[in-house]
Steps between C-alpha positions, in 0.01 A plus 500: 500500500179294503480211255196338339457122510351282229401138548456358152302173480702338780461136602706333773479126554663277760471148362130446441397795718417833334592771751419771242292459187520753215517806722496838327539819703625860466615690811555869432815683605456649847193293590442330833372166373391207718476131417232365733411136545495204733788254542572315176337762277826575316564852631844427651603306190414802288698730731806273470476520122489879517798506737710263291513222760326264257417499130176412321449174318350705215438871454700813576565753778550860379638808679411821317428287195842328504515121533672407830382139515854360498652775715598373850378672816831677572490673161140621516408853615283354776539412867298266717391514866443139599253362752782384731689831446834310458701753702861415579504435878877561536480849345389833639200682358725719288700205365180316408374800307838565336560140392365531145686826443824341620456206262452748215824676592349831613764709680486513881411870524215462249381184677477680834314791345244275332460274803441794735252654257307176458488432874356847546243421231371202703519688835815322622740795500781434750450121498796414274718363783220303670510122531232376262410219742390750766241676285123463526304322229392829342855637505632185333237544230629852444858378471394250232319779317801730527732229365277471192440875454864602534565335163254749348308229314251584230293209631452396864353152556338423835449129569245481786730715717244555777429134575565420866462856633231587753211716380642828635832446321324388182306826493813701573698333221205520262503876545878496455471328161251755377716791615817355347328434170401864473846623600706269277278489190611141430271229367388293800368144460360343817408133544253435780201293606377785723211694346541805723859546382399467137199731520669775702830516308431414138455728202392179327501137599443152363328203663665170407358149522654174382767674295264737320401863533134507599471882489725805468391852589474776759403383851149649473434302179506171689198608705309690233549241225663173614596284201331190645375345822851387600626859495192621687552246776872572517448871570247431775166457323486145631130446442390460139129464416353319202186687391219331315578742219663834421343738250524859384213739568552850363847599616504264797574136566224305672569178690231252592602334828282269710202609290553874563614764253796710612619804304879543485543868401813578305606135465703416192340334198379148575670338200609150599472573872325231697593577862485786750797573725388649833662798677418427868568861606222633275207310649262654755152456643233623261277775636132553434581757230728267301430524129338199329758260368771615744468233769477124558347285773742298711540330838774580752690172545763629745742778583860542617681790664806621301615799705389803300209317338277193518472235231133407452446165327186502288296250300275589207171334419661263250765382748786713368717663765666838531670709766451861609777701664324737742679768707467444874290813550228366266505136605243533781232588241530152349273220628632191676588184301194315373303816421402630153643820353488696178839590359574817306797515260696818435644570155776252418393253769424232241739483206425282194796270422559199275586164652872413513 
């Protein structure tokens, strides 16, 4: 049965270093939730607190509203798949998966039934007698997953389990996680620094930075309304413009950039916003019929081939820089570096955000 997780005003210090600072979070039962952040952001520390491998300096960890802060890992209804997998090299696949059941005293016949069923769940039916050392990287990942799932945990914790796999295997295992989440109904918590994993798998996610939660929400929220310029850059809006001013005009936001007025239809209320995060995939060449206030003058500073698209590096009249991500089939229409262009911005291309 899926279990909800509550993080109640948690701080974790190591000497003078604050790994987590007053973190508050609610993960719903049955959610696929991702903690996303760079190294040192505090995401793995938070996962250890949830799993019972560490305890907070202050604050509480709650499972279904019950305080489990002092409950050790082996008594929590959660299991963890570690980055290094931690498989037992001297055991077969079946013995690895059955280990936790054996420790709990589950009878041999029941163990075999549950092990066989779980191996089938992760597409390893018939692998019970295999030497775990002779498996591929993806198969070993599945064994680690099966060992966690066979315990029927209400919470499954995934600590950067795809690190070190090649891109094909990462994609394969990413799909596996999504499928298993739907089939088991457990609460999944994934720690990763990989944006693609977070965006493709998560019901909700959190971006962490220096021990704090910068933003929590659905994946689409981080593009439509990033909490600040740090979040915007982290999810790929690496260029952030500073307009001369932002103002409201009717129902629209208007930005004045390099002396030109640019209407941002549908943009959220300006409020304290002072910056514009740029979506590079929503910039194109303006045509002669472009509406007034929908384009800006720029100069092409350079370009780089990226496989399915080109990155065009652009400079505005006031010296600010931005990038445009242009599909290969449209790239030939763009002028060579050094030439002027007018840029048109689709809805959501420029998103008002506050400074971090």
